[in-house]
C-alpha positions as CSV (number, residue, x, y, z in Angstrom):
1,M,65.4,162.5,-20.2
2,E,68.9,161.2,-20.6
3,E,70.1,164.8,-21.2
4,N,68.6,165.9,-17.9
5,T,70.2,163.0,-16.0
6,S,73.6,163.8,-17.4
7,I,73.1,167.5,-16.4
8,I,72.2,166.5,-12.9
9,D,75.2,164.2,-12.6
10,Y,77.5,166.9,-13.9
11,E,76.0,169.4,-11.3
12,K,76.6,166.8,-8.5
13,F,80.2,166.4,-9.7
14,E,80.8,170.1,-9.7
15,K,79.3,170.4,-6.2
16,S,81.5,167.5,-4.9
17,R,84.6,169.1,-6.4
18,D,83.9,172.5,-4.9
19,L,83.1,170.9,-1.5
20,Y,86.4,169.0,-1.7
21,R,88.3,172.2,-2.4
22,S,86.5,174.0,0.4
23,L,87.3,171.2,2.8
24,R,91.0,171.1,1.8
25,K,91.3,174.9,2.3
26,G,89.4,174.8,5.6
27,H,86.4,176.9,4.5
28,K,84.1,175.8,7.4
29,T,81.1,177.9,6.3
30,K,80.9,176.5,2.8
31,V,81.4,172.9,4.0
32,M,78.7,173.2,6.7
33,E,76.3,174.8,4.2
34,A,76.7,171.8,1.9
35,Y,76.3,169.4,4.8
36,D,73.1,171.1,5.9
37,E,71.7,171.0,2.4
38,A,72.4,167.3,2.2
39,A,70.9,166.7,5.6
40,K,67.6,168.3,4.5
41,D,67.4,166.2,1.3
42,S,64.3,164.1,1.9
43,T,64.6,162.3,-1.4
44,D,68.0,160.7,-0.5
45,P,68.5,159.6,3.1
46,D,72.2,158.8,2.4
47,A,72.9,162.2,0.8
48,R,75.3,163.1,3.7
49,L,77.3,159.9,3.1
50,K,77.8,160.8,-0.6
51,L,78.9,164.4,-0.2
52,I,82.5,163.6,-1.2
53,P,82.8,160.5,-3.3
54,T,86.3,159.0,-2.7
55,V,88.1,156.0,-4.0
56,H,87.9,154.3,-0.6
57,D,84.3,155.2,0.2
58,D,85.1,157.8,2.9
59,T,82.5,160.0,4.4
60,I,82.8,163.8,4.8
61,L,83.7,163.1,8.5
62,H,86.5,160.7,7.5
63,M,87.9,163.3,5.1
64,A,87.6,166.2,7.5
65,I,89.7,164.3,10.1
66,Y,92.1,162.9,7.5
67,M,92.7,166.5,6.1
68,D,93.5,167.7,9.6
69,K,90.5,170.1,9.9
70,P,89.4,169.5,13.5
71,S,87.0,172.5,13.7
72,I,85.0,171.2,10.7
73,A,85.0,167.6,12.1
74,E,83.7,168.9,15.4
75,A,81.0,170.9,13.8
76,I,79.9,167.8,11.8
77,I,79.9,165.6,15.0
78,E,77.7,168.2,16.8
79,K,75.2,168.1,13.9
80,C,74.8,164.3,14.5
81,S,72.3,164.3,17.3
82,D,71.4,160.6,17.2
83,R,73.8,158.1,18.8
84,N,73.1,155.6,16.1
85,D,73.7,158.1,13.4
86,V,75.1,156.2,10.4
87,L,77.5,159.0,9.6
88,L,79.4,158.4,12.9
89,T,79.5,154.6,12.5
90,K,80.1,154.3,8.8
91,R,83.2,152.4,7.7
92,N,85.3,153.0,4.7
93,D,86.8,150.3,2.4
94,Y,89.5,149.6,5.0
95,G,86.9,149.1,7.7
96,N,88.1,152.2,9.5
97,T,85.5,154.3,11.3
98,A,85.9,158.0,12.1
99,L,87.3,157.0,15.5
100,H,90.1,155.1,13.8
101,E,91.0,158.2,11.8
102,A,90.8,160.4,14.9
103,A,92.9,158.0,17.0
104,A,95.7,158.4,14.4
105,T,95.8,162.2,14.8
106,K,96.9,164.6,17.6
107,H,93.3,165.9,18.2
108,T,92.3,164.1,21.4
109,I,89.2,166.4,21.5
110,L,87.8,164.6,18.4
111,V,88.3,161.2,20.0
112,M,86.4,162.4,23.1
113,K,83.5,163.9,21.2
114,L,83.2,160.8,19.0
115,L,83.0,158.5,22.0
116,E,80.4,160.8,23.6
117,K,78.2,160.7,20.6
118,A,78.8,157.0,19.6
119,P,80.3,154.8,22.4
120,A,79.9,151.8,20.1
121,L,82.8,153.1,18.0
122,L,85.2,152.0,20.8
123,S,84.6,148.3,20.0
124,M,84.4,148.5,16.2
125,A,87.3,146.8,14.4
126,N,88.5,147.4,10.9
127,K,89.0,144.7,8.3
128,I,92.4,143.6,9.7
129,G,91.0,143.3,13.3
130,E,92.4,146.6,14.7
131,M,90.4,148.5,17.3
132,P,90.9,152.3,17.7
133,L,93.1,151.6,20.7
134,Y,95.5,149.6,18.5
135,T,95.5,152.4,15.9
136,A,96.4,155.0,18.6
137,A,99.3,152.7,19.7
138,Y,100.6,152.2,16.1
139,F,100.7,155.9,15.4
140,G,102.2,156.7,18.8
141,K,99.4,159.0,20.0
142,N,99.9,158.9,23.8
143,K,97.0,161.0,24.8
144,N,94.6,159.2,22.5
145,F,95.8,155.9,23.8
146,D,95.3,157.0,27.4
147,L,91.8,158.2,26.7
148,L,90.8,155.0,24.8
149,A,92.5,152.8,27.4
150,K,90.5,154.5,30.2
151,K,87.3,153.9,28.3
152,V,88.1,150.3,27.7
153,G,89.1,149.6,31.3
154,N,90.8,146.6,32.7
155,N,87.8,144.4,33.3
156,H,86.3,144.9,29.8
157,E,85.0,141.5,28.6
158,H,86.6,142.2,25.2
159,L,89.9,143.5,26.4
160,H,91.8,140.9,24.4
161,S,90.3,142.2,21.1
162,H,91.2,145.8,22.1
163,L,94.8,145.0,22.9
164,C,95.3,142.7,19.9
165,S,94.8,142.8,16.2
166,L,92.8,139.6,15.5
167,S,92.7,137.7,12.3
168,S,89.3,138.0,10.5
169,S,89.5,134.4,9.2
170,V,90.7,132.8,12.4
171,P,89.3,134.9,15.3
172,Q,91.6,133.3,17.9
173,K,94.7,134.1,15.9
174,V,96.6,137.2,17.0
175,N,98.2,139.3,14.2
176,G,99.8,141.6,16.7
177,T,99.3,143.5,20.0
178,V,99.4,147.1,20.9
179,L,102.9,146.4,22.2
180,H,104.0,145.1,18.9
181,A,102.5,148.1,17.1
182,A,104.3,150.6,19.4
183,I,107.6,148.8,19.1
184,H,107.3,148.3,15.4
185,A,106.7,152.1,14.9
186,E,109.5,152.8,17.4
187,F,107.3,154.7,19.9
188,F,109.3,153.2,22.8
189,E,107.9,155.6,25.5
190,L,104.4,154.4,24.7
191,A,105.6,150.8,24.4
192,L,107.2,151.0,27.9
193,R,103.9,152.3,29.4
194,I,101.9,149.5,27.6
195,A,104.3,146.8,28.9
196,K,103.9,148.1,32.5
197,A,100.2,148.5,32.3
198,Y,99.3,145.4,30.3
199,G,102.1,142.9,31.2
200,Q,100.2,140.1,29.5
201,T,101.0,141.6,26.1
202,I,104.7,141.0,26.8
203,I,104.5,137.2,26.2
204,L,102.0,137.3,23.3
205,E,103.3,136.6,19.8
206,D,102.2,137.9,16.5
207,K,101.4,136.0,13.3
208,N,105.1,135.5,12.7
209,S,105.6,134.0,16.3
210,M,107.4,137.2,17.3
211,S,107.0,138.6,20.8
212,G,107.7,142.3,21.6
213,L,111.2,141.4,22.7
214,H,111.8,139.6,19.4
215,L,110.9,142.8,17.5
216,L,113.2,144.9,19.8
217,A,116.0,142.4,19.4
218,S,115.7,142.6,15.6
219,N,116.1,146.4,15.5
220,P,119.7,147.4,16.1
221,S,119.2,151.0,15.2
222,A,117.1,151.4,18.4
223,F,120.2,151.0,20.5
224,K,123.5,152.8,20.9
225,S,125.4,149.6,19.9
226,G,123.7,149.6,16.5
227,T,124.3,153.2,15.7
228,K,127.6,154.1,13.9
229,Y,128.9,157.6,14.7
230,G,132.2,159.3,13.8
231,R,134.5,160.6,16.6
232,I,132.9,164.0,16.7
233,K,129.4,162.7,16.8
234,R,130.4,160.1,19.5
235,F,131.7,162.9,21.7
236,I,128.5,165.0,21.2
237,Y,126.4,161.9,21.9
238,Y,128.4,161.3,25.2
239,C,127.8,165.0,26.2
240,A,124.1,164.9,25.4
241,P,122.0,164.7,28.6
242,S,120.1,161.5,29.3
243,E,116.4,161.5,30.0
244,N,116.9,159.3,33.0
245,A,119.9,161.3,34.4
246,K,118.3,161.6,37.8
247,E,117.9,157.8,38.1
248,E,121.5,157.4,37.0
249,D,122.7,159.9,39.6
250,D,120.7,158.1,42.3
251,H,122.1,154.8,41.2
252,E,125.6,156.2,41.2
253,Q,125.1,157.6,44.7
254,N,123.7,154.3,46.0
255,R,126.6,152.4,44.5
256,S,129.1,154.9,46.0
257,D,127.4,154.6,49.4
258,D,127.6,150.8,49.2
259,S,131.3,151.0,48.2
260,N,132.1,153.4,51.0
261,A,130.3,151.3,53.5
262,E,132.5,148.4,52.6
263,S,135.7,150.4,52.7
264,P,135.3,153.7,54.5
265,R,138.9,154.7,53.9
266,R,138.3,155.3,50.2
267,A,136.3,158.5,50.8
268,T,135.4,160.8,53.6
269,L,132.0,161.8,54.7
270,F,132.8,165.3,53.5
271,L,133.7,164.4,49.9
272,R,130.6,162.3,49.1
273,P,128.1,165.1,49.2
274,V,130.5,167.5,47.5
275,I,131.0,165.1,44.6
276,S,127.2,164.4,44.4
277,F,126.5,168.2,44.4
278,L,129.1,168.8,41.6
279,R,127.7,166.0,39.5
280,R,124.2,167.5,39.8
281,V,125.5,171.0,39.0
282,I,127.4,169.9,35.9
283,S,124.3,167.9,34.8
284,S,122.1,170.9,35.2
285,V,124.5,173.2,33.3
286,N,124.8,170.6,30.5
287,R,121.0,170.5,30.2
288,L,120.8,174.2,29.9
289,V,123.5,174.2,27.2
290,W,121.6,171.5,25.3
291,I,118.4,173.5,25.4
292,V,120.1,176.1,23.3
293,L,122.1,173.6,21.1
294,S,119.0,171.5,20.4
295,E,117.7,174.2,18.1
296,W,120.4,173.2,15.7
297,R,119.2,170.3,13.6
298,P,122.3,168.0,13.8
299,M,122.4,168.4,17.6
300,Q,118.7,167.8,17.9
301,K,119.1,164.6,15.9
302,I,121.8,163.2,18.2
303,Y,119.9,164.2,21.3
304,E,116.7,162.5,19.9
305,D,118.8,159.4,19.1
306,K,120.2,159.2,22.7
307,K,116.7,159.7,24.1
308,R,115.3,157.0,21.9
309,H,118.2,154.6,22.8
310,G,117.6,155.2,26.5
311,L,113.9,154.5,26.2
312,A,114.5,151.3,24.1
313,L,116.9,150.1,26.8
314,Q,114.4,150.7,29.6
315,L,111.8,148.8,27.6
316,A,114.2,146.0,26.9
317,K,114.8,145.6,30.6
318,V,111.1,145.3,31.3
319,L,110.5,142.8,28.6
320,I,113.6,140.7,29.5
321,E,112.4,140.3,33.1
322,A,109.3,138.4,31.8
323,D,111.1,136.6,29.0
324,Y,111.7,132.9,29.5
325,S,112.0,131.9,25.8
326,W,115.4,130.4,26.5
327,D,113.8,128.0,29.0
328,R,112.3,125.6,26.5
329,I,112.4,121.9,26.4
330,R,112.6,120.2,23.0
331,K,110.7,117.0,23.0
332,S,111.4,114.0,20.8
333,D,108.7,115.0,18.3
334,G,110.4,118.3,17.6
335,R,107.9,120.5,19.4
336,L,109.0,123.3,21.7
337,T,107.2,123.8,25.1
338,A,107.9,126.3,27.8
339,T,108.6,125.3,31.4
340,A,106.7,126.7,34.3
341,G,109.2,129.5,34.6
342,G,107.9,130.9,31.4
343,N,104.6,132.1,32.9
344,C,104.3,135.9,33.1
345,P,102.7,137.3,36.2
346,D,99.7,139.6,35.8
347,S,100.5,143.3,35.7
348,E,98.6,146.3,36.8
349,G,96.6,148.4,34.4
350,P,96.5,152.2,34.2
351,D,94.3,152.4,37.3
352,G,96.3,150.0,39.4
353,K,94.0,147.0,39.0
354,S,95.0,143.6,37.7
355,S,94.9,143.3,34.0
356,G,95.9,139.6,33.5
357,I,92.8,138.5,31.6
358,L,93.8,137.7,28.1
359,G,91.7,134.6,27.5
360,G,93.3,132.9,30.4
361,E,96.5,132.2,28.4
362,T,99.8,133.1,30.0
363,T,102.2,130.9,28.0
364,P,102.5,131.3,24.2
365,P,102.3,128.1,22.1
366,Y,105.8,127.5,20.8
367,S,106.5,125.6,17.6
368,A,109.5,124.3,15.8
369,E,109.0,127.0,13.2
370,S,109.3,129.7,15.9
371,P,112.1,132.3,15.3
372,D,115.3,132.2,17.3
373,I,115.0,133.4,20.9
374,P,115.6,137.1,21.6
375,L,119.1,136.3,22.9
376,F,120.1,134.8,19.6
377,L,118.4,137.5,17.6
378,A,120.1,140.3,19.6
379,T,123.4,138.4,19.2
380,S,123.0,138.1,15.4
381,H,122.2,141.9,15.1
382,G,125.0,142.9,17.5
383,I,122.7,144.5,20.2
384,S,125.0,144.2,23.2
385,E,122.6,145.9,25.5
386,I,120.0,143.2,25.2
387,V,122.6,140.4,25.3
388,E,124.2,141.8,28.5
389,E,120.8,142.3,30.2
390,I,119.6,138.8,29.4
391,L,122.8,137.1,30.5
392,K,122.7,139.2,33.7
393,L,119.1,138.4,34.6
394,H,118.9,134.9,33.2
395,R,122.3,133.1,33.7
396,P,121.0,129.7,32.4
397,A,120.3,131.3,29.0
398,F,124.1,131.3,28.5
399,E,124.1,127.7,27.4
400,Y,120.8,127.6,25.4
401,R,121.0,125.8,22.1
402,N,118.7,126.1,19.1
403,D,117.2,123.3,17.0
404,M,120.6,123.0,15.1
405,D,122.4,122.5,18.5
406,Q,124.1,125.9,18.0
407,N,124.9,128.1,21.0
408,I,125.5,131.8,21.4
409,L,129.1,131.5,20.1
410,H,127.9,129.8,16.9
411,I,125.5,132.6,16.3
412,A,128.0,135.4,17.1
413,I,130.7,133.9,14.9
414,K,128.6,133.1,11.8
415,H,127.1,136.6,11.9
416,R,130.6,138.2,12.3
417,Q,129.6,139.9,15.5
418,S,133.0,140.4,17.1
419,R,131.7,142.5,20.0
420,M,129.2,139.8,20.9
421,F,132.1,137.3,20.8
422,D,134.2,139.4,23.0
423,L,131.3,140.0,25.4
424,V,130.7,136.3,25.8
425,M,134.4,135.4,26.2
426,K,134.9,138.1,28.9
427,K,132.1,136.6,31.1
428,E,133.3,134.8,34.2
429,T,130.8,131.9,33.5
430,P,132.6,128.7,32.4
431,K,132.7,128.5,28.6
432,E,134.2,125.1,27.9
433,R,130.8,123.7,26.7
434,L,130.2,126.7,24.4
435,V,133.7,126.3,22.9
436,R,133.4,122.5,22.4
437,Q,129.8,122.5,21.1
438,I,129.4,120.8,17.7
439,D,126.1,121.4,15.8
440,K,123.9,118.9,13.9
441,D,125.9,119.4,10.7
442,G,129.2,118.6,12.5
443,Y,130.3,122.2,12.5
444,T,132.5,123.5,15.3
445,I,132.6,127.2,16.1
446,L,135.6,127.4,13.8
447,H,133.6,126.0,11.0
448,Q,131.1,128.9,11.5
449,V,133.8,131.3,10.5
450,G,133.5,129.9,7.0
451,N,129.7,130.3,6.9
452,M,129.1,133.0,4.2
453,D,125.3,132.9,4.5
454,F,125.2,136.0,6.7
455,Y,128.3,137.7,5.4
456,N,127.6,141.3,4.3
457,G,131.0,142.6,3.2
458,G,132.6,143.2,6.6
459,T,133.8,146.5,7.9
460,Q,136.8,147.1,5.6
461,P,136.8,148.6,2.1
462,G,138.1,146.5,-0.8
463,P,138.1,142.7,-1.2
464,A,141.8,142.4,0.0
465,L,141.1,144.0,3.3
466,Q,137.8,142.1,3.7
467,L,139.6,138.8,3.1
468,Q,142.3,139.8,5.7
469,E,139.5,140.6,8.1
470,E,138.0,137.1,7.6
471,L,141.4,135.5,8.1
472,E,141.9,137.5,11.3
473,W,138.4,136.3,12.5
474,F,139.4,132.7,11.7
475,E,142.6,133.1,13.7
476,K,140.8,134.7,16.6
477,V,138.4,131.9,16.9
478,E,141.0,129.2,16.4
479,K,142.9,130.4,19.5
480,I,140.0,129.5,21.9
481,I,139.2,126.0,20.6
482,P,140.9,122.8,21.7
483,P,143.8,122.1,19.3
484,H,142.4,118.9,17.9
485,Y,139.1,120.7,17.0
486,A,140.9,122.3,14.1
487,S,141.1,118.9,12.3
488,I,137.5,117.8,13.0
489,R,135.5,117.2,9.8
490,D,131.9,118.1,9.4
491,M,129.1,115.7,8.7
492,K,127.1,117.7,6.2
493,E,126.3,116.2,2.8
494,M,127.4,118.2,-0.2
495,A,125.2,117.7,-3.3
496,T,127.2,117.4,-6.6
497,P,125.9,118.8,-9.9
498,Q,124.9,115.3,-10.9
499,D,122.8,115.0,-7.7
500,Y,121.1,118.3,-8.5
501,F,120.2,117.1,-12.0
502,Y,119.0,113.8,-10.7
503,R,116.6,115.5,-8.2
504,K,115.2,117.7,-11.1
505,Y,114.8,114.5,-13.2
506,E,112.8,112.9,-10.4
507,E,110.6,116.0,-10.1
508,I,109.9,115.9,-13.8
509,L,109.0,112.2,-13.7
510,E,106.3,113.0,-11.1
511,E,104.6,115.5,-13.4
512,W,104.8,113.3,-16.6
513,S,102.5,110.4,-17.4
514,T,103.7,106.8,-17.1
515,E,103.8,106.3,-20.9
516,N,106.4,109.1,-21.4
517,V,108.5,108.0,-18.4
518,D,109.1,104.6,-20.0
519,K,110.8,106.3,-23.0
520,I,113.3,108.2,-20.9
521,E,116.6,106.6,-19.8
522,P,117.5,107.8,-16.3
523,P,120.8,109.6,-15.9
524,H,123.8,108.2,-14.1
525,R,123.9,109.3,-10.5
526,S,127.1,110.1,-8.7
527,Q,127.7,107.9,-5.7
528,D,130.2,110.2,-4.0
529,K,127.7,112.3,-2.1
530,T,129.6,113.5,0.8
531,K,132.8,115.4,1.4
532,K,134.1,115.9,4.9
533,E,135.8,119.2,5.5
534,T,138.0,120.5,8.3
535,P,137.3,124.2,9.3
536,K,140.2,125.3,7.2
537,D,139.0,123.4,4.1
538,Y,135.5,124.7,4.6
539,F,136.8,128.3,5.0
540,G,138.9,128.0,1.8
541,R,136.0,126.7,-0.2
542,T,133.5,129.2,0.9
543,H,135.9,132.1,0.5
544,S,137.1,131.1,-3.0
545,E,135.1,133.8,-4.7
546,L,136.3,136.5,-2.2
547,L,139.8,135.3,-2.8
548,K,139.5,135.8,-6.6
549,E,138.1,139.3,-6.1
550,A,140.9,140.1,-3.7
551,Q,143.5,138.9,-6.1
552,E,142.1,140.9,-9.0
553,W,141.7,144.0,-6.9
554,L,145.2,143.8,-5.5
555,K,146.7,143.3,-8.9
556,Q,144.9,146.2,-10.5
557,T,145.8,148.5,-7.5
558,S,149.4,147.5,-7.5
559,E,149.7,148.0,-11.3
560,S,148.2,151.5,-11.1
561,C,150.4,152.5,-8.1
562,S,153.5,151.1,-9.6
563,T,152.9,153.2,-12.8
564,V,152.6,156.3,-10.6
565,A,155.7,155.3,-8.6
566,G,157.7,154.8,-11.8
567,L,156.7,158.3,-13.1
568,M,157.7,159.9,-9.8
569,S,161.1,158.2,-9.8
570,T,161.7,159.3,-13.4
571,V,160.9,162.9,-12.5
572,A,163.1,162.8,-9.4
573,F,166.0,161.2,-11.3
574,A,165.8,163.7,-14.1
575,A,165.6,166.7,-11.7
576,A,168.9,165.6,-10.1
577,F,170.7,166.3,-13.5
578,T,168.9,169.5,-14.3
579,V,169.5,171.5,-11.2
580,P,167.7,174.9,-11.0
581,G,169.9,177.9,-12.1
582,G,172.2,175.7,-14.2
583,N,175.9,174.8,-13.7
584,D,179.1,176.8,-13.9
585,D,180.8,176.3,-17.2
586,K,184.3,176.4,-15.6
587,N,184.0,173.9,-12.7
588,G,180.5,172.3,-13.4
589,Q,179.2,173.2,-9.9
590,P,175.6,174.5,-9.6
591,L,175.4,178.3,-9.7
592,L,173.0,178.4,-6.8
593,I,174.8,176.0,-4.6
594,H,175.1,178.5,-1.8
595,H,171.5,179.4,-1.8
596,P,169.6,178.2,1.3
597,F,166.8,176.7,-0.8
598,F,169.3,174.7,-2.9
599,L,170.0,172.4,0.0
600,V,166.2,171.9,0.4
601,F,165.9,171.0,-3.2
602,I,168.7,168.4,-3.1
603,I,167.4,166.7,0.1
604,T,163.7,166.6,-1.1
605,D,164.8,165.3,-4.6
606,A,166.9,162.6,-3.0
607,L,164.0,161.6,-0.7
608,S,161.6,161.6,-3.6
609,L,163.8,159.3,-5.7
610,A,164.4,156.9,-2.8
611,S,160.8,156.7,-1.6
612,S,159.4,156.3,-5.1
613,L,161.8,153.5,-6.0
614,T,161.0,151.8,-2.6
615,S,157.3,152.1,-3.4
616,L,157.9,150.7,-6.9
617,V,159.8,147.7,-5.4
618,M,156.9,147.1,-2.9
619,F,154.3,147.1,-5.6
620,L,156.4,144.9,-7.9
621,S,156.9,142.5,-5.0
622,I,153.1,142.3,-4.7
623,L,152.6,141.6,-8.4
624,T,155.1,138.7,-8.2
625,S,153.5,137.2,-5.1
626,P,151.6,133.8,-5.5
627,F,148.5,135.4,-4.0
628,E,147.7,132.4,-1.8
629,L,145.0,132.6,0.8
630,H,147.4,132.8,3.8
631,D,149.3,135.7,2.1
632,F,146.4,138.0,2.6
633,R,146.6,137.7,6.4
634,H,149.9,139.5,6.9
635,S,152.3,139.6,3.9
636,L,150.3,141.3,1.1
637,P,148.5,143.9,3.3
638,R,151.8,144.9,4.9
639,K,153.5,145.3,1.5
640,L,150.5,147.3,0.2
641,I,150.5,149.8,3.2
642,F,154.2,150.3,2.9
643,G,153.9,150.9,-0.8
644,F,151.2,153.4,-0.2
645,T,153.1,155.1,2.5
646,F,156.3,155.6,0.4
647,L,154.3,156.7,-2.6
648,F,152.4,159.3,-0.6
649,F,155.7,160.5,0.9
650,S,157.3,160.6,-2.6
651,V,154.5,162.9,-3.9
652,A,154.8,165.2,-0.9
653,V,158.6,165.7,-1.2
654,T,158.5,166.0,-5.0
655,M,156.1,169.0,-4.6
656,L,158.5,170.4,-2.0
657,A,161.3,170.1,-4.5
658,F,159.2,171.8,-7.1
659,A,158.4,174.7,-4.6
660,S,162.1,175.0,-3.8
661,T,162.9,175.2,-7.5
662,L,160.5,178.1,-7.9
663,M,162.1,179.9,-5.0
664,L,165.5,179.4,-6.5
665,T,164.8,180.5,-10.1
666,I,162.3,183.3,-9.4
667,P,163.4,186.0,-7.0
668,I,160.5,186.7,-4.7
669,K,160.7,188.9,-1.7
670,K,157.0,189.2,-0.7
671,R,155.9,186.7,1.9
672,L,152.4,186.6,0.6
673,T,153.6,185.5,-2.9
674,T,155.8,182.9,-1.3
675,S,153.0,181.5,0.7
676,L,150.8,181.3,-2.4
677,I,153.4,179.4,-4.3
678,Y,153.7,176.8,-1.4
679,C,149.9,176.5,-1.3
680,V,149.8,175.8,-5.1
681,A,152.6,173.4,-4.8
682,F,150.9,171.4,-2.1
683,L,147.5,171.3,-3.9
684,P,148.2,167.9,-5.7
685,V,149.4,166.5,-2.4
686,T,146.3,167.6,-0.6
687,M,144.0,166.2,-3.3
688,F,145.9,162.9,-3.3
689,A,145.7,162.8,0.5
690,L,141.9,163.5,0.6
691,L,141.1,161.0,-2.1
692,Q,143.3,158.2,-0.8
693,F,143.2,158.8,2.9
694,P,140.1,156.6,3.7
695,L,141.7,153.6,2.0
696,Y,145.1,154.4,3.6
697,A,143.4,154.7,7.1
698,A,141.7,151.4,6.5
699,F,145.1,149.8,5.7
700,K,146.6,151.3,8.8
701,T,143.8,150.1,11.0
702,S,144.0,146.7,9.4
703,L,147.8,146.5,9.9
704,E,147.5,147.6,13.6
705,S,144.8,144.9,14.2
706,S,146.9,142.2,12.6
707,L,149.9,143.1,14.9
708,K,147.7,143.0,18.1
709,V,148.0,140.0,20.4
710,I,144.6,138.4,20.7
711,P,143.7,138.4,24.4
712,F,141.7,135.2,24.5
713,R,143.7,132.1,25.3
714,N,142.4,128.6,25.8
715,K,143.2,127.7,29.4
716,N,142.7,124.0,28.7
717,K,145.0,124.1,25.6
718,N,147.1,121.2,26.8
719,K,144.2,119.3,28.4
720,K,142.3,116.5,26.7
721,T,138.9,117.7,25.7
722,H,136.0,115.6,24.4
723,R,133.1,116.4,22.2
724,S,130.1,117.4,24.3
């Protein structure tokens, strides 16, 4: 009997394996034959559900949809005549029905057929509370979302559960909305449509207290300001057509009309339509060119990036209009509440009807643990588009302060967002309060320059340049604060090592019994708990590790370069006494003194010796420097770039001297051979340039920035200012 059972089990395994292969290869006939055979099995009513045993308890319908076999899935659906057919409504281990699987594909016909056969699938959630509508949004399937949204309707009594992923343990808790899903997956076109159709989702927060705008403000790659391109790619990006080019042209035209209406002398009535026509022609030609160029993958990538950035900006504008997160009142108990201005008006759904029925709740419940407002998140991530739009639409947000009493300047400075700092300082809004603000730790905005919690290495290569960049940042901020703020000391307590040990000792005492505690003698606790620091003191302490790294890096670099410079000077000096062709025994003059290339040899050799010795002096000067913190602002980087410049020049002219020697000693008449010799001679120079140019360019940029005059000046520099 046991032998027969094992034979039957083996036969079932073979059939399941063959069916899986047939399904994977799309053999519809074999699959449907196996399905019909299982459907006729009167001994096992669930035979159809067990056709393909999987790890996650999927049915054959789940697998047909998952394997992208729409024709087989349609045939199986047609075979299910009963609306309550268990094959249609069966869930897998994730709680996903066949409609969840179909909603994540491009096959809208499957979604339609499933809804026709089993309408109940529309309201069946999986184990994490996601309806099929949510799944379609998460995978960016626009057509599926439209179809499911139409079926759900705006007046559906369970619209909230369709638009949100609800917690299974706490039914009222929202894990996320369809808007969160679309933004998280970067389907901004769909997210824009959701925000316009279901405006109530804009203010809803997920389980992490993040709204849709919070998510967008945390994703710098979704915007142009967060994308780093080289010069060529920036030019291509600029030339790429924008999806909303027509809107931009209309906006430009309206702005031009308004300008001309105010001052009619600026343009004639004849020029306006001509300029508009030329703009549209150029735009059309550009689009035609890009249709051809977009077939090339690099071009297509840049075009897609620009399209995505444009959609993200449009979405941000819609979300910002309804965002009043900055308009919060902090009560004495620490709770955050929103004012009446935070209520979001109801929006219209896909069919034009009001859709503001999410449990009657229009204002999200804020708490002290809520993340920073979108304005501060965008500032910390350097998303200038969102920051500009918020400050343009909501001027009062300019002076918002978080629970640490930090304003937008504190956030921009401690996150090293120079563009955000410049953006705020260029605003015409009075900034005296922002500049004078001191947070709860007693930190001014100049203290925030020393905050290393969010430092990620800066934009320069090498510790020395990174330290110079930090010093430049300190100097830039120092110029806008009142003079006496540079000597303000913070109020933050600094725990000593003894304090840390004492805390650990107290924690151990809590875990031990009273008998053991009596046997232990408590350690001596330091009484000096605090140390007040000025911004400069705080900066020096927090940058001590970076200073050590910069000192070590600069020493090693200078030692290596001084060795090379010494070798170059030795070669150049020796070459001066061993001239090519030798000397005349009678008068001691070089035999080839009248040759044209001899003059080239003499000049290049002299330049090589002078530049290599100058470079050597520069590097020795660096090695004998005290390597103090302030030396890394101007002195040391300047010496280093001059040393590199002279060393590079020395290598170049030395190879020229070498090429001249070859031309003098070896008579060559063919131009091709001469050209080859020059190419070979300049090969080391080229390799040196290619390998060292990035660092050299960084030095050059750093030097230029250090010589620039910082444009921001404190207008009230000589006025008395008081702590706000």
